[in-house]
KELUMLUM-93729 format. One line per field, with one value per residue: residue number from 0; residue in three letters; x, y, z of N, C-alpha, C, CB in turn. Coordinates in Angstrom, 3 decimals. Each point is the difference from the previous one (the first is absolute). Glycine has a CB too. Layout:
// residues N
n = [NUM_...]
res = [ALA_...]
n.px = [X_...]
n.py = [Y_...]
n.pz = [Z_...]
ca.px = [X_...]
ca.py = [Y_...]
ca.pz = [Z_...]
c.px = [X_...]
c.py = [Y_...]
c.pz = [Z_...]
cb.px = [X_...]
cb.py = [Y_...]
cb.pz = [Z_...]
***
This chain:
// residues 89
n = [0_1_2_3_4_5_6_7_8_9_10_11_12_13_14_15_16_17_18_19_20_21_22_23_24_25_26_27_28_29_30_31_32_33_34_35_36_37_38_39_40_41_42_43_44_45_46_47_48_49_50_51_52_53_54_55_56_57_58_59_60_61_62_63_64_65_66_67_68_69_70_71_72_73_74_75_76_77_78_79_80_81_82_83_84_85_86_87_88]
res = [MET_LYS_ILE_THR_ARG_ARG_GLN_LEU_ARG_ARG_ILE_ILE_ARG_GLU_GLU_ARG_SER_ARG_LEU_VAL_GLU_TYR_SER_ASP_TYR_ALA_SER_TYR_ALA_ASP_ILE_SER_ASP_SER_PHE_ASP_ASP_ILE_TYR_MET_MET_LEU_GLU_ASP_VAL_LEU_ALA_LYS_TYR_VAL_GLU_SER_GLY_TRP_LEU_GLN_SER_ARG_ASP_HIS_ALA_ALA_LEU_VAL_SER_ASP_LEU_GLU_LYS_LEU_THR_VAL_ASP_THR_SER_ASP_LEU_MET_THR_VAL_PHE_ASN_ASN_LEU_ARG_THR_THR_GLU_LYS]
n.px = [-25.815_2.456_0.603_3.877_-0.015_-0.351_-3.341_0.075_1.996_-2.507_-2.075_1.530_1.120_-2.583_-0.999_2.483_-0.991_-3.182_0.835_1.694_-1.861_-2.221_1.281_-2.160_1.116_2.511_2.270_2.129_-0.509_-0.774_1.646_1.916_-1.678_-0.287_2.469_0.655_-1.158_1.369_2.643_-2.278_-1.006_3.693_1.955_-2.231_0.558_3.192_-0.495_-2.156_2.033_2.552_-2.326_-0.755_3.420_-0.244_3.733_0.817_-3.200_0.134_0.600_-1.617_1.916_-2.367_-1.087_2.780_-0.968_-2.310_1.156_1.754_-1.056_-1.953_1.113_0.550_-2.759_-0.553_3.053_-1.000_-2.024_1.660_2.339_-2.571_-1.420_4.037_0.321_-3.530_1.363_1.653_-1.500_-1.882_0.954]
n.py = [11.683_2.247_0.238_0.704_2.734_-3.067_0.574_3.925_-1.135_-2.535_2.405_1.011_-2.000_-1.515_1.982_1.052_-2.307_-0.162_4.179_-1.578_-2.806_2.260_4.068_-0.744_-0.496_-0.692_-1.235_2.718_-2.993_1.376_2.659_-1.663_-1.521_2.180_0.464_-3.196_0.371_1.921_-1.617_-2.137_2.501_2.541_-2.443_-0.809_2.048_-0.479_-2.741_1.423_2.130_-1.810_-2.470_2.077_0.089_3.579_0.034_0.491_2.924_3.361_2.136_-2.513_3.122_-0.473_-3.460_0.149_2.551_-0.469_-3.359_1.529_2.331_-2.711_-0.633_2.820_-0.378_-3.307_-0.542_2.687_-1.822_-2.022_2.207_0.218_-1.910_-1.608_2.888_-0.253_-3.667_0.266_1.503_-2.921_-1.546]
n.pz = [44.270_1.502_-2.897_2.801_-2.190_-1.264_-0.941_-1.747_-2.223_-0.835_-1.592_-1.106_-0.546_-0.718_-0.524_-2.150_-1.719_-0.503_-1.217_-2.012_-1.676_-2.328_-1.288_-3.367_-1.558_-3.022_3.016_-1.477_-0.207_-1.778_0.059_0.398_-1.653_-2.437_0.309_-1.077_-1.682_-1.301_0.895_-2.366_-2.388_0.576_-0.163_-1.306_-0.448_-1.106_-1.580_-1.590_-0.829_-0.690_-1.754_-2.195_-1.337_1.343_0.536_-4.072_-1.480_1.664_0.144_2.846_0.726_0.657_0.036_1.293_2.151_0.217_0.647_1.297_1.144_-0.255_2.341_2.212_0.590_0.556_2.201_2.326_1.416_1.684_2.008_1.404_0.154_0.283_1.847_0.479_0.880_2.403_0.847_0.036_3.096]
ca.px = [1.162_1.032_0.410_1.288_0.652_0.695_-1.108_-0.548_1.038_-0.255_-1.306_-0.016_0.929_-1.094_-1.222_0.829_0.554_-1.314_-0.342_0.523_0.095_-1.504_-0.307_0.253_0.759_0.719_1.203_1.223_-0.043_-0.434_1.211_1.271_-0.294_0.028_1.376_0.611_-1.029_0.001_1.925_0.133_-0.811_0.394_1.044_-0.604_-0.202_1.403_0.578_-0.842_0.208_1.542_0.253_-1.061_0.125_-0.651_1.000_1.737_-0.460_-0.559_0.956_-0.794_0.801_-0.691_-0.750_1.011_-0.017_-1.402_0.096_0.489_-0.515_-0.584_0.707_0.788_-0.974_-0.699_0.703_0.164_-1.481_-0.163_0.724_-0.765_-1.183_0.377_0.524_-1.411_-0.151_0.534_-0.160_-1.253_-0.278]
ca.py = [-0.731_0.734_-1.191_0.614_1.044_-1.329_-0.958_0.915_0.794_-1.944_0.224_0.892_-0.404_-0.926_0.207_0.851_-0.676_-0.904_1.230_0.185_-1.478_-0.111_1.416_1.485_0.842_-0.345_0.368_-0.163_-1.635_-0.278_0.942_-0.429_-1.183_0.621_0.702_-1.241_-0.219_0.749_0.720_-1.474_-0.214_0.739_-0.729_-0.706_1.101_0.581_-1.403_-0.272_0.918_-0.099_-0.929_0.387_0.298_1.591_0.706_-0.310_0.184_1.053_1.054_-0.433_0.654_0.385_-1.424_-0.826_0.621_-0.148_-1.184_-0.061_0.743_-1.359_-1.272_0.534_0.388_-0.645_-0.722_0.651_-0.025_-1.560_0.404_0.387_-0.576_-1.185_0.107_0.182_-1.373_-0.106_1.189_-0.074_-1.313]
ca.pz = [-0.261_-0.691_-1.406_0.444_-1.284_-0.955_-0.841_-0.705_-1.267_-0.513_-0.801_-1.556_-1.122_-0.574_-0.762_-0.864_-0.944_-0.850_-1.253_-0.535_-0.260_-0.728_-0.274_-0.588_0.268_-0.493_1.127_-1.338_-0.712_-1.433_-0.984_-0.659_-1.003_-1.370_-0.711_-0.606_-1.248_-1.360_-0.737_-0.522_-1.721_-0.826_-0.815_-1.395_-1.070_-0.512_-1.124_-1.294_-0.612_-0.780_-0.535_-1.216_-1.017_-0.403_0.430_-0.520_-1.241_0.199_1.112_1.220_1.433_1.082_0.865_0.917_1.329_1.010_0.896_1.306_1.515_0.495_0.208_1.318_1.032_0.310_0.707_0.935_0.257_1.131_1.016_1.063_0.944_1.128_1.422_0.863_0.246_1.023_1.164_0.141_0.932]
c.px = [0.953_0.649_1.590_0.567_0.401_-1.394_-0.907_0.686_-0.529_-1.460_0.086_0.368_-0.732_-0.921_0.330_0.019_-1.094_-0.526_0.636_-0.832_-1.627_-0.977_0.121_1.043_1.270_1.336_1.696_0.648_-0.138_0.178_1.348_0.036_-0.319_1.044_1.175_-0.277_0.090_1.110_0.155_-0.970_0.733_0.866_-0.372_0.290_1.775_0.645_-0.618_0.602_1.595_-0.220_-0.456_0.712_-0.483_1.520_1.435_-0.755_-0.570_0.288_-1.074_0.837_-0.918_-1.360_0.879_0.218_-0.906_-0.591_0.852_0.404_-1.267_0.600_0.524_-0.924_-0.946_1.029_0.042_-1.181_0.241_1.107_-1.057_-1.037_1.122_0.684_-1.246_-0.579_0.537_-0.164_-1.151_-0.149_0.527]
c.py = [1.335_-0.829_1.654_0.511_-1.138_-0.788_1.353_0.329_-1.408_0.524_0.295_-0.069_-1.116_-0.031_0.972_-0.916_-0.744_1.632_-0.170_-1.514_0.630_1.570_-0.167_0.015_-0.476_0.463_-0.001_-1.175_0.320_1.254_-0.097_-1.102_0.477_0.601_-1.199_-0.404_0.907_0.173_-0.947_0.419_1.145_-0.152_-0.647_0.844_0.584_-1.445_-0.077_0.858_-0.373_-1.386_0.332_0.694_1.948_0.838_0.071_0.757_1.409_0.970_-0.053_0.355_0.116_-1.066_-0.943_1.200_0.271_-1.486_0.033_0.746_-0.758_-0.882_0.757_0.225_-0.901_-1.293_0.834_-0.454_-1.642_-0.194_0.465_-0.387_-1.587_0.273_0.200_-1.756_-0.461_0.268_-0.564_-1.200_0.357]
c.pz = [-0.550_-1.320_0.714_-1.476_-0.986_-0.667_-0.631_-1.517_-0.806_-0.883_-1.203_-0.719_-0.587_-0.657_-1.161_-1.448_-1.024_-0.500_-1.257_-1.273_-1.125_0.125_-1.527_-1.232_-0.587_1.168_-1.025_-0.357_-1.126_-0.476_-0.117_-1.202_-1.789_-0.370_-0.439_-1.119_-1.331_-0.686_-1.028_-1.340_-0.343_-0.469_-0.690_-0.957_-0.947_-0.885_-0.777_-0.973_-0.626_-0.463_-1.935_-0.954_-0.236_0.709_-1.495_-1.427_-0.327_0.389_1.016_0.859_1.149_0.385_0.637_1.228_0.749_0.782_1.344_1.330_0.441_1.432_0.956_1.038_0.578_1.246_1.627_1.481_1.198_0.902_1.102_0.518_0.253_1.217_1.427_0.469_0.922_0.661_0.612_1.478_1.406]
cb.px = [-1.245_0.485_-3.076_0.519_1.204_2.465_-0.247_-0.696_2.816_0.949_-0.856_-0.141_2.246_0.453_-1.494_1.621_2.007_-1.009_-0.150_2.187_1.496_-0.006_0.926_-0.403_-1.313_-1.547_-1.712_0.579_-1.019_-1.645_-1.270_0.788_-1.189_-1.939_-0.353_0.107_-1.552_-1.548_1.694_0.291_-2.780_-0.835_1.180_-1.869_-2.608_0.534_0.694_-2.207_-1.872_1.819_-0.303_-1.976_-0.298_-3.566_-1.009_1.663_-0.367_-0.889_1.541_-1.272_1.529_0.944_-1.726_1.471_1.326_-0.693_-0.312_0.269_0.800_-0.376_0.395_1.721_0.231_-1.749_1.362_1.102_-1.441_-1.106_2.055_0.807_-3.189_0.181_2.296_-0.843_-0.243_0.755_0.877_-0.516_0.300]
cb.py = [-2.701_1.163_-1.751_-1.693_2.271_-0.586_-2.667_0.778_1.743_-2.216_0.628_0.953_0.695_-0.369_-0.406_1.205_-0.170_-2.906_1.676_1.790_-2.120_-3.005_1.356_0.996_0.754_-0.037_-1.623_1.968_-1.451_-1.820_1.375_0.579_-1.287_0.253_2.380_-0.579_-0.659_1.039_0.781_-1.880_-0.988_0.963_-0.013_-1.128_0.944_2.025_-1.345_-0.544_1.589_1.564_-1.467_0.245_-3.136_-0.300_-0.939_-3.015_-2.391_-1.056_1.941_-1.784_1.496_2.564_-0.077_-1.709_0.629_1.914_-1.093_-1.113_2.576_-0.073_-1.558_1.142_1.850_0.933_-1.045_1.855_1.447_-1.402_0.605_1.227_1.327_-1.276_1.221_2.714_-0.228_-0.169_2.269_0.739_-1.810]
cb.pz = [-0.611_2.417_-3.398_2.345_1.464_1.882_1.876_2.408_1.128_2.801_1.634_0.414_1.042_1.163_2.087_2.191_1.713_1.814_1.646_2.030_2.951_0.833_2.266_2.464_1.891_-2.542_2.584_0.565_1.470_0.209_0.429_2.285_2.488_0.160_1.715_1.723_1.874_0.770_2.292_2.568_0.000_0.662_1.152_0.861_2.058_2.472_1.091_1.089_1.515_1.529_2.875_1.368_-0.440_0.406_3.097_1.273_0.114_0.006_-1.564_-0.679_-1.360_-0.712_-1.631_-2.184_-0.724_-1.794_-2.153_-1.535_-0.595_-2.701_-2.055_-1.241_-1.029_-2.656_-2.464_-2.155_-3.120_-1.772_-1.565_-0.602_-1.324_-1.766_-1.530_-1.737_-1.752_-0.511_-1.131_-3.066_-1.983]
***
């Protein structure tokens, strides 16, 4: 039985999608979703920190700086994985 190149490509594409679907490894989409969740949690932490009044009552400049840097780094990673997610398909 002969198959055409187009049929072979379709079969490979279908099998690849099945492997990705049932794989134990996280896809870029999974990781991207996780970074979205992490970023939202960081925003919650920062909001609670500001609302707590600790910022006004004590000098926490280093902590604030670290939290802001962590938020920026998470946002950057989120962008990277969102870009990889679009190229993965």
